[in-house]
C-alpha positions as CSV (number, residue, x, y, z in Angstrom):
1,M,-17.9,32.6,-7.0
2,V,-16.7,30.0,-9.8
3,T,-13.1,30.8,-10.8
4,R,-11.7,29.8,-14.2
5,T,-9.9,27.1,-12.4
6,R,-13.2,25.5,-11.2
7,E,-14.9,26.4,-14.9
8,G,-11.9,24.1,-16.1
9,Q,-12.5,21.4,-14.2
10,L,-15.9,21.5,-15.0
11,V,-15.8,21.5,-18.5
12,E,-13.0,18.5,-18.2
13,T,-15.3,16.5,-16.3
14,F,-18.5,17.4,-18.8
15,V,-16.0,16.1,-21.4
16,T,-14.8,13.4,-19.9
17,L,-18.6,12.0,-18.9
18,A,-19.7,12.7,-22.3
19,D,-16.9,10.6,-24.0
20,T,-18.8,7.5,-22.7
21,L,-21.7,8.2,-25.4
22,V,-19.5,7.5,-28.4
23,V,-16.5,5.2,-26.9
24,G,-15.7,2.0,-24.8
25,Y,-15.4,2.9,-21.4
26,D,-14.9,1.8,-17.9
27,V,-17.7,2.4,-15.6
28,V,-15.9,1.6,-12.2
29,D,-13.4,4.1,-13.5
30,L,-16.2,6.5,-14.7
31,L,-17.8,6.5,-11.4
32,H,-14.5,7.0,-9.4
33,T,-13.8,10.2,-12.0
34,L,-17.2,11.7,-10.7
35,V,-16.9,11.0,-7.0
36,E,-13.3,13.1,-7.0
37,T,-14.3,15.3,-8.9
38,C,-17.4,16.3,-6.9
39,A,-15.0,16.0,-3.8
40,T,-12.7,18.9,-5.1
41,L,-15.3,21.1,-6.6
42,F,-17.5,21.4,-3.9
43,G,-15.4,20.9,-0.9
44,A,-17.1,17.3,0.5
45,S,-15.2,15.6,2.7
46,A,-16.1,12.2,1.7
47,V,-18.2,11.1,-1.8
48,G,-20.0,8.1,-2.7
49,I,-22.2,6.4,-5.1
50,I,-24.9,3.8,-4.5
51,L,-26.0,1.9,-7.8
52,S,-29.0,-0.2,-8.4
53,A,-28.6,-3.2,-10.9
54,G,-32.3,-3.1,-11.4
55,N,-33.6,-4.5,-7.8
56,D,-34.3,-1.9,-5.0
57,N,-33.2,-4.7,-2.5
58,D,-29.7,-4.9,-5.0
59,L,-28.3,-1.5,-4.3
60,E,-24.5,-1.4,-3.7
61,V,-21.6,1.1,-3.2
62,V,-20.0,1.2,-6.4
63,A,-17.6,4.3,-6.1
64,S,-16.4,6.2,-2.8
65,T,-13.5,8.8,-2.2
66,N,-12.5,7.4,1.1
67,E,-13.6,4.4,3.4
68,R,-15.6,7.1,5.4
69,S,-18.0,7.6,2.5
70,R,-18.1,3.8,1.8
71,L,-18.9,2.9,5.7
72,I,-21.7,5.4,6.1
73,E,-23.2,3.9,3.2
74,I,-23.1,0.6,3.6
75,L,-24.4,1.1,7.2
76,Q,-27.7,3.1,5.4
77,L,-28.0,0.0,2.7
78,R,-28.0,-2.6,5.9
79,A,-30.5,-0.7,7.4
80,G,-32.7,-0.4,4.4
81,N,-33.0,3.5,5.2
82,G,-31.1,6.6,5.0
83,P,-31.3,9.9,3.2
84,C,-28.7,8.5,0.3
85,V,-31.6,5.4,0.1
86,E,-34.6,7.7,0.1
87,C,-33.0,9.5,-2.7
88,Y,-32.9,6.6,-4.9
89,T,-36.2,5.6,-3.8
90,T,-38.1,8.9,-4.8
91,G,-35.6,10.0,-7.5
92,K,-35.4,13.6,-5.5
93,P,-32.7,15.1,-3.9
94,V,-32.3,14.8,0.2
95,A,-30.5,17.7,2.1
96,I,-29.4,17.9,5.4
97,P,-27.4,20.9,6.5
98,D,-27.0,20.0,9.9
99,L,-26.9,16.1,11.0
100,D,-27.1,16.6,14.7
101,V,-30.8,18.2,14.6
102,L,-31.5,15.6,12.0
103,A,-35.4,14.1,12.8
104,P,-35.7,10.8,14.2
105,A,-36.4,9.0,11.2
106,W,-33.0,7.8,10.6
107,P,-31.3,7.3,13.9
108,R,-28.5,4.7,13.1
109,F,-27.6,6.8,10.0
110,R,-27.4,10.0,12.4
111,A,-25.3,8.0,14.8
112,G,-23.0,6.6,12.2
113,A,-22.7,9.9,10.5
114,L,-21.8,12.0,13.8
115,E,-19.4,8.9,14.9
116,L,-17.4,9.5,11.6
117,G,-17.3,13.3,11.8
118,F,-19.9,14.2,9.2
119,K,-21.8,17.1,10.1
120,S,-23.7,17.8,6.7
121,M,-24.8,16.0,3.8
122,H,-26.7,16.1,0.4
123,S,-27.8,13.2,-2.0
124,V,-28.6,13.8,-5.8
125,P,-30.7,11.3,-7.7
126,L,-28.9,9.3,-10.6
127,R,-31.5,9.7,-13.0
128,L,-32.5,10.0,-16.8
129,R,-36.3,10.5,-17.2
130,A,-38.0,8.6,-14.9
131,T,-35.5,6.1,-14.5
132,T,-33.3,6.3,-11.2
133,I,-30.5,3.7,-10.9
134,G,-28.7,5.5,-7.7
135,S,-27.5,8.1,-6.1
136,L,-24.8,10.3,-5.7
137,N,-23.8,11.5,-2.4
138,L,-21.8,14.2,-0.7
139,F,-20.5,14.6,3.1
140,W,-19.2,17.2,4.9
141,D,-17.1,17.8,8.3
142,R,-18.8,21.3,8.5
143,L,-22.3,22.5,8.5
144,G,-24.3,23.7,5.3
145,G,-24.1,21.5,2.2
146,L,-25.0,22.7,-1.4
147,S,-25.4,26.1,-2.5
148,A,-28.7,26.0,-5.2
149,E,-26.7,26.8,-8.1
150,D,-23.8,24.0,-7.0
151,L,-27.0,21.6,-6.4
152,R,-27.8,22.3,-10.0
153,T,-24.3,21.5,-11.3
154,V,-23.8,18.2,-9.0
155,Q,-27.2,17.4,-10.6
156,A,-26.3,17.9,-14.2
157,L,-22.9,15.9,-13.4
158,A,-25.1,13.1,-11.9
159,D,-27.6,13.3,-15.0
160,T,-24.6,13.3,-17.4
161,A,-23.1,10.4,-15.7
162,T,-26.4,8.5,-16.1
163,I,-26.8,8.6,-19.5
164,G,-23.5,7.6,-19.9
165,I,-24.2,4.0,-18.0
166,L,-27.5,3.6,-19.7
167,Q,-27.2,5.1,-22.7
168,E,-30.4,5.4,-25.3
169,R,-30.1,1.5,-26.0
170,A,-29.8,0.2,-22.2
171,I,-33.2,2.8,-21.6
172,R,-34.8,0.5,-24.4
173,E,-33.6,-3.0,-23.5
174,S,-33.9,-3.1,-19.5
175,D,-32.0,-6.5,-19.9
176,V,-28.9,-4.8,-21.3
177,A,-29.0,-2.1,-18.5
178,R,-29.2,-4.7,-15.8
179,A,-26.5,-6.7,-17.0
180,Q,-24.6,-3.6,-17.4
181,L,-24.9,-2.4,-14.1
182,Q,-24.7,-5.7,-12.8
183,R,-21.1,-6.2,-14.2
184,A,-20.3,-2.8,-12.4
185,L,-21.2,-4.3,-9.1
186,S,-19.7,-7.6,-9.4
187,G,-16.4,-5.6,-10.7
188,R,-16.7,-3.6,-7.3
189,V,-16.6,-6.8,-5.5
190,L,-13.1,-8.1,-7.4
191,I,-11.6,-4.3,-6.9
192,E,-12.4,-4.9,-2.9
193,Q,-10.5,-8.1,-2.9
194,A,-7.9,-6.7,-4.7
195,K,-7.3,-4.0,-2.8
196,G,-7.0,-6.1,0.4
197,V,-4.1,-8.0,-1.8
198,V,-2.5,-5.0,-2.4
199,A,-2.5,-3.7,1.1
200,F,-1.2,-7.1,2.3
201,T,2.0,-7.2,-0.1
202,H,2.8,-4.0,-0.3
203,T,2.0,-2.7,3.5
204,L,-0.4,0.1,2.1
205,D,-3.5,1.5,3.5
206,M,-6.6,0.4,1.6
207,E,-7.1,3.8,-0.3
208,E,-3.4,3.8,-1.1
209,A,-3.7,0.1,-2.3
210,F,-7.0,0.9,-4.8
211,A,-5.0,4.6,-6.3
212,L,-2.0,1.9,-6.9
213,L,-4.5,-0.4,-8.7
214,R,-6.1,2.2,-10.7
215,Q,-2.7,4.0,-11.8
216,Y,-1.6,0.6,-13.0
217,A,-5.2,0.2,-15.2
218,R,-4.6,3.3,-16.8
219,N,-0.9,3.0,-17.3
220,N,-1.4,0.0,-19.3
221,G,-4.7,0.7,-21.0
222,Q,-6.6,-2.0,-19.1
223,P,-9.8,-2.1,-17.6
224,L,-9.8,-1.7,-13.6
225,V,-11.8,-5.1,-13.0
226,E,-9.7,-6.7,-15.2
227,V,-6.4,-5.7,-13.3
228,A,-8.4,-6.4,-10.2
229,Q,-8.9,-9.8,-11.5
230,N,-5.8,-10.9,-12.1
231,V,-4.2,-9.7,-8.9
232,V,-7.1,-11.6,-6.8
233,N,-5.8,-14.8,-9.3
234,R,-2.3,-14.1,-8.4
235,T,-1.3,-13.7,-12.2
236,L,-0.3,-10.0,-11.8
237,A,1.7,-8.4,-9.1
238,L,1.7,-5.0,-9.1
């Protein structure tokens, strides 16, 4: 049953995603807002997003709630297969309510997921009309996954985020879309480097380091990638 609190969170998230249609926005921060919201609203143990810059071979992990989701998605990208990759390839949701009885199609994914403590997952496409640019992936430490109603809600969030990323101009001009997505992917590399610097200098784990970077960016009204670039270049010490 959806509570008022949950309804309020959903409304707030949809408003945040819709804002990207009319004002300047930070793509990386948008995607992190999406994964964090999904983790909270649907009780997921980990949530991540893989995104393409326009080439099937260029899939990258661009947002994750923790290292567990990042690791299981990287495993799939290196193997070239898995439910998250299939969701992107087919543009259709992939549900696995019990990873322990997963068919042998994805042995590396199954072994890695179980080793990380996951028991179920659900992947939905980031899509607009016939264009799929990635997948939004939820993992649980319990059996089950999403109900039919929750699946519709997650897909609506993913669809809205996709519109924010692409917008109508990017749909008409594929070069613009690829450039924007490539910037997001390149920015992710800088953020990972900056997380390492902050983790080392402040004796933090990677998730705490990222939280510090993101908080600084928000407090100072700067794009997250810009803050990461300055940290990596050692022109900014948090």
